[in-house]
C-alpha positions as CSV (number, residue, x, y, z in Angstrom):
1,M,180.9,38.3,133.4
2,Q,183.5,37.8,130.7
3,N,181.0,35.8,128.7
4,L,178.5,38.7,129.0
5,R,181.1,41.2,128.0
6,N,181.9,39.1,124.9
7,R,178.1,38.9,124.0
8,L,177.4,42.7,124.7
9,P,178.2,43.9,121.2
10,V,176.0,41.3,119.7
11,L,173.2,42.2,122.2
12,V,173.6,45.9,121.5
13,L,173.5,45.3,117.7
14,S,170.5,43.0,118.1
15,L,168.7,45.7,120.1
16,A,169.6,48.4,117.6
17,V,168.3,46.2,114.8
18,T,165.1,45.6,116.7
19,Q,164.6,49.3,117.3
20,L,165.3,50.1,113.7
21,S,162.8,47.4,112.7
22,L,160.2,48.8,115.0
23,H,160.9,52.3,113.7
24,A,160.6,51.1,110.2
25,Q,157.4,49.3,110.9
26,G,156.1,52.5,112.6
27,T,157.1,54.6,109.6
28,A,155.6,52.1,107.2
29,R,152.3,52.2,109.2
30,K,152.4,56.0,109.2
31,H,153.0,56.1,105.4
32,A,150.3,53.5,104.8
33,A,147.9,55.6,106.9
34,A,148.8,58.7,104.9
35,L,148.4,56.9,101.6
36,A,145.1,55.4,102.7
37,E,143.9,58.9,103.7
38,Y,145.1,60.3,100.3
39,S,143.3,57.4,98.5
40,A,140.1,57.9,100.4
41,A,140.1,61.6,99.7
42,I,140.5,61.0,95.9
43,E,137.6,58.4,96.1
44,E,135.4,60.9,97.8
45,L,136.3,63.7,95.4
46,I,135.6,61.5,92.3
47,D,132.4,60.0,93.8
48,S,131.1,63.6,94.2
49,A,132.3,64.9,90.8
50,S,131.8,62.0,88.3
51,P,127.9,62.3,88.1
52,S,128.4,65.7,86.6
53,V,130.6,64.4,83.8
54,V,128.8,63.0,80.7
55,Q,129.6,60.9,77.7
56,I,128.6,62.5,74.4
57,D,128.0,60.2,71.4
58,V,127.7,62.1,68.1
59,H,126.5,61.0,64.7
60,S,127.7,63.3,61.9
61,R,128.0,63.5,58.1
62,V,131.5,63.7,56.6
63,E,132.5,64.2,53.0
64,V,134.0,61.0,51.4
65,D,137.4,61.6,49.7
66,P,137.1,65.4,49.4
67,D,140.3,65.4,47.3
68,D,138.8,62.9,44.7
69,S,137.0,65.0,42.1
70,H,134.9,62.0,41.0
71,R,133.4,61.7,44.5
72,T,132.9,65.3,45.3
73,G,129.7,65.9,47.2
74,F,129.5,62.3,48.6
75,F,128.9,62.1,52.3
76,A,129.0,59.2,54.7
77,K,127.7,58.8,58.3
78,Q,130.3,58.9,61.0
79,W,130.1,58.1,64.7
80,G,132.3,59.6,67.4
81,S,132.3,60.3,71.1
82,G,133.6,62.8,73.6
83,S,132.9,64.1,77.1
84,G,131.2,67.1,78.6
85,V,130.5,68.6,82.0
86,I,127.1,69.7,83.4
87,I,127.3,73.4,84.3
88,D,123.7,74.1,85.1
89,P,121.1,71.7,86.8
90,S,118.6,72.5,84.0
91,G,120.8,70.6,81.4
92,F,123.3,73.0,80.0
93,I,126.6,71.1,79.2
94,L,130.0,72.5,78.3
95,T,132.1,70.5,75.8
96,N,134.6,71.0,72.9
97,A,133.5,72.4,69.6
98,H,135.2,69.6,67.7
99,V,133.2,67.0,69.6
100,V,129.9,68.2,68.2
101,E,131.1,69.6,64.9
102,G,129.1,68.4,61.9
103,S,126.6,66.6,64.2
104,T,123.3,65.4,62.9
105,E,122.4,63.6,66.2
106,I,123.7,63.9,69.7
107,D,123.2,61.4,72.5
108,V,124.2,62.3,76.1
109,S,124.7,59.6,78.7
110,V,124.1,61.0,82.2
111,A,124.7,59.0,85.4
112,D,121.4,57.9,87.1
113,T,121.9,59.1,90.7
114,S,118.4,58.0,91.9
115,N,119.8,54.6,93.0
116,P,123.3,55.0,94.6
117,S,123.7,51.2,94.7
118,K,123.8,51.1,90.9
119,K,126.8,53.3,90.0
120,D,126.8,52.1,86.4
121,A,123.2,53.1,85.7
122,H,122.8,55.9,83.1
123,N,120.0,57.8,81.4
124,H,120.2,58.9,77.8
125,F,119.0,62.2,76.4
126,P,119.1,63.8,72.9
127,A,120.9,67.1,72.9
128,K,120.7,70.3,70.8
129,V,123.5,72.7,70.1
130,I,123.1,76.0,71.8
131,G,126.3,77.6,70.5
132,V,129.8,76.9,69.2
133,D,133.0,78.9,69.4
134,K,135.7,77.4,67.2
135,E,138.3,79.9,68.2
136,T,138.4,78.5,71.7
137,D,137.1,75.0,70.7
138,L,134.2,75.3,73.1
139,A,130.5,74.5,72.7
140,V,127.4,74.5,74.8
141,I,124.7,71.8,74.3
142,K,121.4,71.4,76.1
143,I,119.4,68.3,77.2
144,D,115.8,68.3,78.5
145,A,116.4,67.5,82.1
146,D,116.5,69.2,85.5
147,K,118.0,68.9,89.0
148,L,121.2,67.5,87.5
149,P,124.5,67.5,89.5
150,T,126.9,70.2,88.5
151,L,130.5,71.3,88.9
152,A,131.8,74.8,89.6
153,F,134.6,76.7,88.0
154,R,137.8,77.7,90.0
155,D,140.0,80.8,89.3
156,S,142.4,79.3,86.9
157,D,144.7,82.4,87.1
158,K,145.7,81.1,90.5
159,L,146.6,77.7,89.2
160,R,150.3,76.8,89.9
161,Q,152.8,74.5,88.5
162,G,152.9,71.2,90.4
163,E,149.3,71.3,91.6
164,I,147.7,67.8,91.4
165,V,144.8,67.6,88.9
166,F,142.3,64.9,87.8
167,A,141.0,64.3,84.3
168,L,137.5,62.8,84.1
169,G,135.9,61.7,80.9
170,S,135.3,58.8,78.5
171,P,138.6,58.1,76.7
172,L,138.2,55.7,73.8
173,G,134.5,55.4,74.9
174,L,135.4,54.0,78.3
175,Q,132.9,55.9,80.4
176,N,133.7,57.5,83.8
177,T,137.5,57.1,83.5
178,L,139.8,58.9,86.0
179,T,143.5,59.8,85.4
180,V,145.7,61.7,87.8
181,G,148.6,64.0,87.2
182,Y,150.1,67.4,87.8
183,V,150.0,70.9,86.3
184,S,153.1,70.9,84.0
185,S,152.5,74.5,83.1
186,P,149.6,76.7,84.1
187,S,150.0,78.8,80.9
188,R,151.3,77.3,77.7
189,Q,151.0,79.1,74.4
190,L,151.0,76.7,71.4
191,D,150.7,79.2,68.5
192,P,152.8,82.4,68.8
193,S,150.3,84.2,66.4
194,K,147.3,83.5,68.7
195,P,146.6,84.7,72.3
196,M,145.2,81.4,73.5
197,S,147.1,79.8,76.3
198,Y,146.4,76.3,77.7
199,I,147.0,74.4,81.0
200,Q,149.6,71.7,80.3
201,T,149.2,68.6,82.3
202,D,150.8,65.1,82.5
203,A,147.5,63.6,83.5
204,P,146.9,61.0,80.7
205,I,144.4,62.3,78.2
206,N,143.2,60.3,75.2
207,P,140.7,60.6,72.4
208,G,137.3,60.8,74.1
209,N,138.5,62.9,77.0
210,S,137.9,66.0,74.9
211,G,135.3,68.2,76.6
212,G,135.6,66.6,80.0
213,P,136.8,68.6,83.0
214,L,140.3,68.9,84.5
215,L,139.6,69.1,88.2
216,D,141.7,70.6,91.0
217,A,142.0,69.0,94.5
218,D,138.8,70.7,95.6
219,G,136.8,69.1,92.8
220,K,136.4,72.4,90.9
221,I,136.9,72.8,87.2
222,A,140.4,74.0,86.5
223,G,140.1,73.6,82.8
224,I,138.3,71.8,79.9
225,N,140.4,69.0,78.3
226,T,140.8,69.7,74.7
227,M,143.9,68.1,73.0
228,I,147.1,66.1,73.4
229,Y,150.6,66.4,71.9
230,S,151.5,62.9,70.7
231,K,153.7,61.3,68.1
232,S,152.1,57.9,68.5
233,G,148.5,59.0,68.7
234,G,148.1,58.0,72.3
235,S,148.8,59.9,75.5
236,E,152.5,60.7,76.1
237,G,152.0,62.8,79.2
238,I,151.5,66.1,77.3
239,G,147.9,67.1,77.5
240,F,146.2,70.5,77.3
241,A,143.1,72.1,78.8
242,I,141.3,75.4,78.2
243,P,141.7,77.5,81.4
244,A,138.5,77.7,83.5
245,N,138.3,81.5,83.5
246,L,138.2,81.5,79.7
247,A,135.9,78.5,79.5
248,Q,133.4,80.2,81.9
249,H,133.5,83.5,80.0
250,V,132.8,81.7,76.7
251,Y,130.1,79.4,78.2
252,L,128.1,82.4,79.5
253,Q,128.2,84.1,76.1
254,L,127.3,80.9,74.2
255,R,124.4,80.2,76.5
256,K,123.0,83.7,76.3
257,E,123.6,84.5,72.6
258,G,124.8,81.3,70.9
259,H,128.0,83.0,69.8
260,V,130.9,85.0,71.2
261,H,131.6,88.7,70.6
262,R,135.3,89.4,70.2
263,G,136.7,92.5,71.8
264,T,139.6,94.9,71.1
265,I,141.1,98.0,72.6
266,G,142.5,99.2,69.3
267,V,146.1,98.6,70.3
268,V,148.9,96.8,68.3
269,S,151.7,95.6,70.5
270,Q,154.7,93.4,70.2
271,D,157.4,91.7,72.3
272,I,160.6,93.7,73.1
273,N,163.6,91.6,72.0
274,P,167.2,92.4,72.9
275,I,168.0,94.1,69.6
276,L,164.8,96.2,69.7
277,S,165.6,97.2,73.3
278,Q,169.1,98.2,72.4
279,A,168.2,100.0,69.2
280,L,165.4,102.1,70.9
281,G,167.3,102.6,74.1
282,L,164.5,101.0,76.1
283,N,166.7,99.2,78.6
284,R,164.0,96.6,79.0
285,H,163.8,92.9,77.9
286,P,161.5,91.1,78.0
287,G,158.6,93.5,77.7
288,V,155.7,94.8,75.6
289,I,155.7,97.9,73.4
290,I,152.8,99.6,71.7
291,T,153.7,100.0,68.0
292,D,150.4,101.3,66.6
293,L,146.9,102.5,67.6
294,L,143.8,102.0,65.4
295,P,142.4,105.4,64.4
296,H,139.5,106.4,66.7
297,G,139.9,103.2,68.6
298,S,139.4,103.1,72.4
299,G,143.2,102.9,73.0
300,E,143.7,106.2,71.1
301,V,140.7,107.8,72.9
302,A,142.2,106.8,76.3
303,G,145.4,108.6,75.5
304,L,147.8,105.7,74.7
305,E,150.6,106.5,72.3
306,P,153.0,104.5,70.1
307,N,156.2,103.5,71.9
308,D,154.4,103.3,75.3
309,I,155.5,100.3,77.3
310,V,152.8,98.1,78.8
311,L,153.9,97.0,82.3
312,A,150.7,95.4,83.5
313,I,147.0,94.9,82.6
314,Q,144.4,94.5,85.3
315,G,147.2,94.4,87.8
316,H,148.9,91.4,86.1
317,E,152.5,92.0,85.1
318,V,153.0,91.4,81.3
319,T,156.2,90.5,79.5
320,E,154.7,89.2,76.3
321,A,152.2,90.9,73.9
322,R,150.0,87.8,73.8
323,Q,149.3,88.3,77.6
324,V,147.5,91.6,76.7
325,Q,145.4,89.9,74.1
326,A,144.7,86.9,76.4
327,E,143.4,89.3,79.1
328,I,141.1,91.0,76.6
329,L,139.9,87.6,75.5
330,Q,138.5,87.0,78.9
331,H,136.4,90.2,79.0
332,S,133.1,91.2,77.5
333,I,132.3,94.0,75.1
334,G,131.9,97.2,77.2
335,D,134.2,96.1,80.0
336,Q,137.0,98.4,81.1
337,V,140.6,97.3,81.6
338,T,143.4,99.2,83.3
339,L,146.9,99.3,81.8
340,D,150.0,100.3,83.7
341,I,152.1,102.3,81.3
342,L,155.7,103.5,81.1
343,R,156.4,106.5,78.8
344,N,159.7,108.0,77.8
345,G,161.5,105.7,80.2
346,T,160.5,107.6,83.3
347,E,156.8,108.5,83.4
348,K,154.6,105.8,84.9
349,F,150.8,106.1,85.0
350,Q,147.6,104.1,84.4
351,K,145.1,104.3,81.6
352,T,141.6,102.8,81.6
353,V,140.5,101.5,78.2
354,V,137.0,100.3,77.1
355,I,136.8,97.0,75.2
356,L,134.9,97.5,71.9
357,E,133.8,94.8,69.5
358,R,136.3,94.0,66.8
359,P,135.5,95.9,63.5
360,N,133.5,93.9,61.0
361,S,133.1,91.1,63.5
362,S,130.8,88.3,62.3
363,G,129.2,88.5,65.7
364,G,127.3,91.6,64.6
365,L,125.8,89.6,61.7
366,V,124.7,86.8,63.9
367,D,122.8,89.2,66.1
368,L,120.5,89.9,63.1
369,V,119.6,86.3,62.2
370,N,116.8,84.1,63.3
371,N,117.7,80.4,63.1
372,Q,114.6,79.5,61.1
373,S,113.9,82.4,58.8
374,N,117.6,82.8,57.9
375,L,118.5,79.2,57.5
376,V,119.5,78.0,54.0
377,R,119.6,74.3,54.9
378,R,120.8,73.0,51.5
379,L,124.0,75.1,51.9
380,G,124.3,74.7,55.7
381,I,124.3,78.5,56.4
382,L,122.5,81.2,58.2
383,A,122.3,84.1,55.7
384,L,121.1,87.7,55.3
385,T,120.2,89.9,52.4
386,L,122.8,92.6,51.9
387,D,120.9,95.7,52.9
388,E,121.1,99.0,54.8
389,K,121.3,97.1,58.2
390,V,123.9,94.6,57.1
391,T,126.2,96.7,55.0
392,P,127.6,98.9,57.9
393,L,128.8,95.7,59.6
394,L,130.9,94.7,56.6
395,P,134.1,96.2,55.0
396,P,133.5,97.8,51.6
397,T,131.8,95.3,49.2
398,R,132.4,94.8,45.5
399,R,128.6,95.0,44.8
400,L,125.6,96.6,46.4
401,D,123.3,93.6,46.6
402,G,123.8,89.9,47.4
403,V,123.5,87.5,50.3
404,V,126.0,87.5,53.2
405,V,126.8,84.4,55.2
406,A,126.2,85.3,58.9
407,A,127.1,81.9,60.5
408,I,127.5,78.2,60.0
409,P,125.1,76.4,62.3
410,I,126.9,73.3,63.6
411,E,124.0,71.0,63.1
412,F,123.9,71.7,59.4
413,A,127.7,72.1,58.8
414,A,127.8,68.8,56.9
415,F,125.8,70.5,54.1
416,N,128.2,73.5,53.9
417,P,130.3,73.4,50.7
418,G,133.1,75.5,52.2
419,L,131.4,78.9,52.8
420,K,132.5,81.0,55.8
421,A,130.9,83.7,57.9
422,G,131.3,87.0,56.1
423,D,131.3,85.5,52.6
424,I,128.9,87.3,50.1
425,I,127.1,85.3,47.4
426,Y,126.4,87.2,44.2
427,T,125.4,84.5,41.7
428,L,124.3,80.9,41.6
429,N,125.1,79.2,38.2
430,K,125.2,82.6,36.5
431,N,121.8,83.6,38.0
432,K,121.9,86.8,40.0
433,V,121.4,86.4,43.8
434,G,120.2,89.8,45.1
435,S,118.4,88.6,48.1
436,L,117.8,85.6,50.4
437,E,114.6,84.9,48.6
438,D,116.5,84.8,45.3
439,L,119.0,82.3,46.7
440,R,116.2,80.0,48.0
441,N,114.4,80.2,44.7
442,A,117.5,79.3,42.7
443,L,118.1,76.3,45.0
444,K,114.5,75.1,44.6
445,G,115.1,74.5,41.0
446,L,118.0,72.1,41.6
447,K,117.9,68.4,42.6
448,P,120.5,66.3,44.4
449,G,123.6,65.6,42.2
450,D,123.3,68.9,40.2
451,P,126.5,70.9,39.9
452,V,126.5,74.4,41.6
453,A,128.9,77.3,41.2
454,L,128.5,80.2,43.6
455,L,130.3,83.5,42.8
456,V,131.5,84.6,46.3
457,E,133.3,87.6,47.6
458,R,135.8,86.7,50.4
459,D,138.2,89.2,51.9
460,G,137.7,91.6,49.1
461,T,138.2,89.2,46.2
462,L,135.8,87.3,44.0
463,G,136.0,83.5,43.3
464,Y,133.8,80.5,42.6
465,T,132.8,77.9,45.2
466,S,131.8,74.8,43.1
467,F,130.3,71.6,44.4
468,T,127.6,69.0,43.8
469,L,124.4,69.5,45.6
470,E,123.6,66.9,48.2
C-alpha cells in the first residue's frame, strides 16, 4: 500500500498527460478536419470560377523615345498581357482600359471546358474593343464565341473589412493563378480630387492580374483588380480593385453605347472641417455642406440651397463630399436620387434630384459619330464637322467652322498625336480645315514622315499640335 501511495502522484500525472495528449490529438484532428473542409471549399469555388477568367494578350504600338525630338513619330511594336472576366455567355468580357490601350491586336485565351480531364487546355480568340472608359479604367471587349461560363456581380456596397477574397488572373503571364487575402478596406479613396474609391486588399496582385476578378466567398465578383501600391514594383500586400457596383454600371453602358455618360445634379459640395464648422456655427464635423448650385441645374430646380447640409444620399449616410459624387457615378442619366438635408440647423427634409448629363460632356459628341464614316485613321480620332448639331454640345468656340474630336478609338490610339476629345482642329499646315472632308483631303496629300502642324482649340485657347506623320 505504501508503495502504491508513493507511486500515485506519478500515476495521476501520467494519466493527466495521457488525457492531455488524447485531447490534443482530438483537437488536432478537429482542426485538421476544419482546414481540410476549408481547403476543399476553396478548391470547389476556384474550379467553378476559373473557367470564366481569361488571359488577354495585347499587341500595341508605342512611341519610341517621345522626349527625343530626333525620333518623334517613331513607333515600335509592344506586347503585354492582362486578365479579364466573362460577363456574358455570348463573349462579352470586362477588363481594364489600360490592358487594351493602344492595342492593334488582341488575343484572348479561354479555358476549354469540353474536356474536364484536360484542365490546361485553352482556346484562343481574336477580340475587338466594344468600349473604353479611362476615368474608371474599365473596358469591354468581345470575342466570337457562345455558351461561355460567366461570373455574376455581388453588391459591393455590402462588402466589409475582414472578408476573405480571392484574386484570379494571369500575373506575369502565369495563367489561372489564385491568390487569397482579406478586404483591408471596402472603400479607399486614392485621389482626394476624384470621387473614385477602391476596394483595398492584401491578396497578392501583380502585373498581369489587371482586369481579373476579385471574388468573394460565394464566387461572385466583388471587384475588378486594377492596380497595386508598391515601392519595389512587386506585390507588397496593398492592391486595389474597382468595386463591383461601379464596374457593372460601367459595363452595361460600354456594352450598349461604347462609352459612358457622366451625370451631375448641379451641386457643388465640400467637406466640413473643424474651423469651417466653428466659423459658421454648424456644430457638425465631419459633414458635407453645399457651397454652390449651378444655375438652372437639377439641384436648384429641386429646391436645394447653399449652406444646406447633406446628411445622406439614397439612404447612405455621408460625411465626405466625395461620397455624394461617388453615388452619382453609379447612376445613369435620368435616374433620381434622394438627399436627406439639414437646413438652418433644425429643419430636416428630403429632396429628390434628377441626374442630368454633365454640361459639354464628350459623351454627347460620341452619340453623333459612326465608327467608319467619322474615323480619321491617320490621326487616330473619331471626328465631326463643327455644325449646327455639334456646336450646342460645346462651350463657346473661337471660330465657327472646323473639325471637333469626338473620341479616341482605342484600336487606333497609337496613331493619335496627342489630340483629346473636345479639341477643335482649325488648320493643317496653314491650310484651313472647315469640315471633316477638308481634313481628309489635306491628309491625303501627305506621306509618312512629313511634318504636320495642327492649329487646335483646347479649353478655349489656341495652340499647335506638331508631329511627324506615321
